[in-house]
N, C-alpha and C positions, 0 to 999 in steps of 0.2 A: 051367838056370833063368835067366831073364833079368830077374827082378824087381829093382827098385831099392828099397832101404830108405831112407826119408827121415825125419829127425827134425824135427818142426815145433815151432818155439819160440814162435810167436804173439806176438813182440815183448814177451814178459814179461821183467821184470828177473831174469836168470839169472846165476849166477857165471861170470866170463869163461872159466874152464877148461871148464865144461860147454858153453858156447856154442861154443868151439873144437871140442870133440868132436862136437857136433851138426852143425856145418858140414862136418866131415870125413866123418862117416858118411853125410851126404846125397849124397855124390859117389861112393859105391862100390856095387858090385853085391853080391848075396847071396853069390856064390861067393868074394868077397874079404873078406867081413864078419869071419869068424873070424880070418883072418890079421891083419887090422888091429887087432882087439880085443886080440890078444896083445901088441901094442906099447904099450898104454896102462897107466898106473899106477893109474888109477881102476878100481874094480870095475864092470863093466857086465853086466847081466843082461837078456836079451831074453825077454819073456813074450808069450803070444798073447792074443787078445781075451777068452779065458776066464781070464786071469791064471795060466796054467800056464807053467812055465819051459820055454823052448825051448833056450836055450844061455847060456853065460856065458864070460867071458874068464879068463885065468890069475890076474889080480889079484883078481877076485871069489872065485875058489877059495881064494886065499891069505887074504883077509879072513875068509871064512866057515869055512875049514878043512874044506871039503867039495868033492867033485869034481862037475864038470858032468854026468858020466855018471850019478852017483847021484841028482842032483836033476832031471834031464831028465824032463819030463812031470808033475812033481809041482806041486801048488798053491803059489802064492806064500806062503801062510800057513805053509807048512812052514819057511820061512826065519825068520819073525818070531815064531812061536809063537802059539797061539790067543788068548792073553790080550792081546797087544799088536799083533796084526796090523792094519795100517791098511787093511784090505780096502775099506771104504766109501770112504775117501779115494782109493784107487787106482782104484776103479770110477768114481767121479765124474770123476777126471782123464781117464780113458779115454773116457768119454761126451762130455765137454765139449771135450776137446782142450787144455784149459788145463794147463800143466805144474805139477808140484809143485816148489817151490824151497826148499832148506835145511830139510827136515823131518827132525828127529832122532828116531830110533826105535831100539828094541832088536832084536837078531837072535840066533838060537841058533847057537852054535858046535858043532863036531863033538864036542868033549870035554865038552859039557854046560854050558860057561860061557855067560854072556850078554855080548854085545858091543854097542857103540853105533856106529851109522853115520849119516852125514848123507846124506839121500836127495834126489835130483832125478830128475825123469822127463821123458820126451819121447815123443810119439806116433810110432809107426812106420806108414808107409803104403807101399803098393805103387805101381807105375807108373801105375795108374788112380786114384790118390788115395784108395784104399779103406784104412780103418784095419785093420791086421792085428795090432796089438799095441802094446806099449809097451817102451821101454828104461828100465831103472832104473840110474841112475848113483850108485854108492855110494862114500863116502869114510869110511875107518875113523877114528872119533874116540873109540875106547874109552879110549886112554891119556889123552887130553885130558879126557874126561868124568870118569875116575877121579881125575885130578889136581884137577879143579875141585871134586869132592866132598870130597877131602881138604882142599883149601884152605877150603872152606865151613865146616869145623869151627872155623876161627878166628872165625867170626861166630856162635858159639853160646855161651850161658852157661846151664847147666842145660837147660831146655826152651825158653828164650828164643832167638829168632832175629832177627838184624839186622846189617846191614853199613853202614848210613848213619850220619852223624855223630851224630844224636840217640840212636840206640841204643848206639853205641860210648861215648858220654858216660855213658849209664845204666850200661853194663857196668862202666866205670871206677869210678863211684860205689858200685856194689854191692860191688866189690872193696875199696874204701876203708872201708866201714862194716861189712863182714862180721864182723870180729874184735872189734868194739866191742860193749858191752852197752847202748848208747844206744837209746832208743825211736825207731822209724822209722815215718813216715807215708807210705804209698804212695798216690799220687793218679793217677787216670786215668779215662777214660770207660768205660762198661760194655763188656766184651768185649775190653779191651786186654791183659789178662793179669796182673792185680794179684796173684793167687795165685801165678803162676809167678815173679814178682819176689820175693815173700816166700820161696818155696822156694829160690830161687837164693841169697838172703842166708843162709838156714839152711845150705845145702849147702856154701857157700864159707867159712863161719866156724868158730870154735872149738867151737861147740855142735852141729856136724853129727852127732856120735854120739848126741846127746840127742834127745828126742821133738820132733815138730812137730805141734802141736795147733791145729786150725782151728775157729773158732766164727763162725757167721753171726749177727751181732747183730740183724739185722732179722727173723729168722725166729721169734723168741720174744717173748712178752709180758714186761713189766718184771719181774714176780715170778719167772717161769720162767727168765729170763735170769740173774737174780741167783743162783738155785739152781744153774743150769748152770755158771756161772763159779766160784762159791765153794764149792759143795757145801752140804749141810745136815745137821743133827743129827736123830737119831731123835725124832719127835714135834714137829718144828718147825712142821708144818702137817698138815692132813688128808691122809692118804696117805703121809706120810713115816714108813714103818714100820721103817726102819733108817738108820744113818749112810750118807752118800754123799759121796765126795770130789768136788771140782769140777775144772773143766778147768785151772785154774791149778796145782793140785797134780799133775795128770796131766803137766803140761808141765815139772815141776821138772827142772832140769838142761838144759833145751832152750829152745824158743821157743813162745810162744802167738801165734797170728795172729787178730786181731779184725777180721773183715771187716764192711763196712758200719758203721763206727764212728760215722758221722754220724746213725744212727738210735737211738743209745743215749739213754735219758732222763736228765735232770739228776740224779735220785736215784741211778741206777747210776753216773753219772759221778763222783759224790762217793766212792763205794766203790772205783771203779777208781783214782781219784786217790791213795788211800792205798797201793794196791799199787805204783803207779808211783813214789811218793816213798819208801816204807819197805820194799817187798818183803815185806809182811805181809798175810795175808787172814784173815777170820773166816767160818766157815761160818754159814749161816742157822740161827738158833735156838740159837746158843751164843756166848759172849763170850771164847773162848780164842783168842789170837793165834797164827797158824801162819806161820812164815817160809817163803818160797818163793824158790828160785833160778831165776828165769825172765827171759827177755828178751821184751819186748812189741813186736810189729809190728802195725800197724793199716792199714786201707785204706778208701777211700771214693771215690765218684764225685760226691759232693755238694759244694756251695760252703760250706765250713766257715766262711769269713769272714762269709758272710751269716747263718749260724746263730748265730755269735758276736754279730753286731750286733743280731740279733732277741732275744737272751737265751736261745735254746734250747740254747746250748752255753756252758759255763763257760769263762772266760778262762784260769784256771789249768790246767784240764784240757786245753784246746786246746794250750797251749804245752808241756805235759808229753808229749803224744803225738807232737808234731812236732819233737823235738830235731833229727832229720834228716828231710828230706823228699825222696822220690824220685818224680819225675813221669814217667809213661809217655806218649809221644806217641801221638795217634790215628793209625790206619793211613793216613788221607788225607794226613797230613803226613810220611809216610815211605814213599812209593810205591816208592822204589828197593829196598825190602826185599821187595816182593811176590813176585818170582820165587823168591827164597830161601825165603820162607814157603810158597809153593805146593809146592815140592819137599819141604819138611819135612812139611807137612800131608798131602800125598798119600801119603807114606810111612807116616805114622801110621794114616791111614784104611785103607790097603791091609793093613797088618799086623793091624788089628782084624778085618778081613774074612778073615783067613787067607791073604792073598796076599803073596808075597815079591818080586813084581816091581813096580817103580815105573811106573805108567801115564804115557804121554807126553801132552803138551798142545800143541796147535797154536799158531802165532804169533798167529792171529786171536783165539783164545780167551784167550790171555795178554793181548792188547791190550784186550779187554773187561774183564778183571780190573783192568788198570792204570787204566782210564778210570772205573771205578765209584767213588762217593764213600765207600762203606763206613761208613754210620752205625752199624752194629753191630760195626765193627772186626774183629779177627782171628777172633772167634767167628762172625761172619757169613761171613767168607771160608771158614772150615772147613765151615760148613753148605752153602755154594755148591758147594764141591768135592765134598762127599759126595753132593749132588744130582746133580752131573755124572757121578760114577762109577757111580751107580745107572743112569742113562740110557744111559751108554756101555758098560755091562756090564763094567766094569773094563778097558776097552780105551782106545785113544787118545781124548783129550777134544778135541772141537771146539766151536765157539761154539754149535752147536745143542743141546749138552748142558747148557749153563749155565741157571740160572733165568731165566725170561722177563723181558726188559727190562734185564737186568743189564749195565751198561756200554754201553748202546746209546743213540744219539741219534736216535730215530725221527723221520724226516721232516726232519732238519736237515742242512744241507750240512756236509761235513767241515771242521773248523776248521783254519786255518793260523796260523802265528805272527803273520802280518800282522793278524790279527783280535783279538789280545790285546795288553795293555800290555807293553812290554819290561821284562825283569828282574823280572817279577812271579811270584807263586806259580803262577798259571795257566799262564804260559809254561813254567815248570819241569815242570808236570804234562804238558803237551803234548809236551815233549821226551822225557820218560820213556815216554809212551804210544807215540810213533813209534819209539823205539829198541827197545822191547819187541816191537812188531809186526814189526820187520824184523830181529830177532836181532842188534841193535847194528851193522847194516850202515850206516855213515855216509852213503854215497851214496844209498841208497834212503830212509833216514830224512829226509835233506835234501829229496829230491824230494817226499816225502809232506807235508812241512811247508811247501813252497813257498819254500825258501831255497837258497842255494848251500852247498857243503861248508865253505868258509872261515867263513861266518857261523855254521854249525852248530858248528864247532870253537870259535869264540869264545864262543858261548852255553854250550857244555858247560863251558868253563873258568870262565865267570862264575858258573854255578850249581854248580860243583864236582861235576859228574857224571862218574863213572868206570864203565866196563864191569865188571859183577860178575865176580870171578875164578872 
């Protein structure tokens, strides 16, 4: 056979090692192909135009723990498993001729384990320039991925996730207040995770073995809320056919979490004030004081200072509930946490759906997530990922699977750093977006931003940005 196999790079930004392999393979004939592949440390798999495996080198056999003889003629999805096979991505690359660069995905090993590889591709052509298949260049990153996941546990507190300075500061504050009995006010926009902060305080403190009782103060009318919190005596009102303990008594020995505290009426504020000051409650319809051993956490997304100025919140009550204040930053102000949050949320959603494999997400999809303003914060991010998993059928997530318009600047020219003010929050956002889209490849990120590498390094230092571990 006299066919020559050529790998077409189409001048795309490809890792230097993969470029060297491509150039080398472009100069050899088919009869020398296997001999050459055996000398390379990267795993290389040749597939035909129907994405069926033709052959692979010894390095690929070692990475996969499977032999070329066993896999010859099988579909490429036999490597990746049906749930995470990037077949659509591979077919698109084969049709367009555009290579895949630095696409991390999972593969099945011979012993049933799941490994992680970094995938690059290049089109294979015969001497008549006809496409006959594709070369898959694999780098084993299983150990690196496992290490990264172990390291990521450092950036978790309970179910809270964050590695940026704002979240690390919050984690430290939670640790400092956990063992105290002081009242804590948790502030943050809707969807930021105020309940998760309250639970983290509970789990990290001396009351962790006690109950955690949550009450949504905005869901009940004034009279019903009073009965819910303090309980009632038999005959206290129509329908009170027996004594009933309230949520404060249920929380004895533990923590009560009063969500939406800004919606509590002044009448209920007075009764709560007594509990905060004396740790004593009275059930509705009786005058017997009942001591309670409880810590009070509360949360709000409202401007309590404005309520205080307008007279809708008592000053003494305001200062009693905010002995310590914990503020959760909105997601748009901690974009560096988005990749970590995506991994965490994808895992949660997958487990809820009965899947134990973590779906992959493309660099372009991640860039869209980094670029979105997230008015609904982490709750909106979770909904967007659930939407994407439904459309992708629990496989690799691409930008086409995200909610329409999310993170996209329709009709707008790509922004560069030259178009924004230096050392601004917008500059920081663009840096994070470019780095996420390129997998933290500084050279490609600098090119995307229209600056040189030295300028990029200086701006990373200015904004204190570091690659996630």
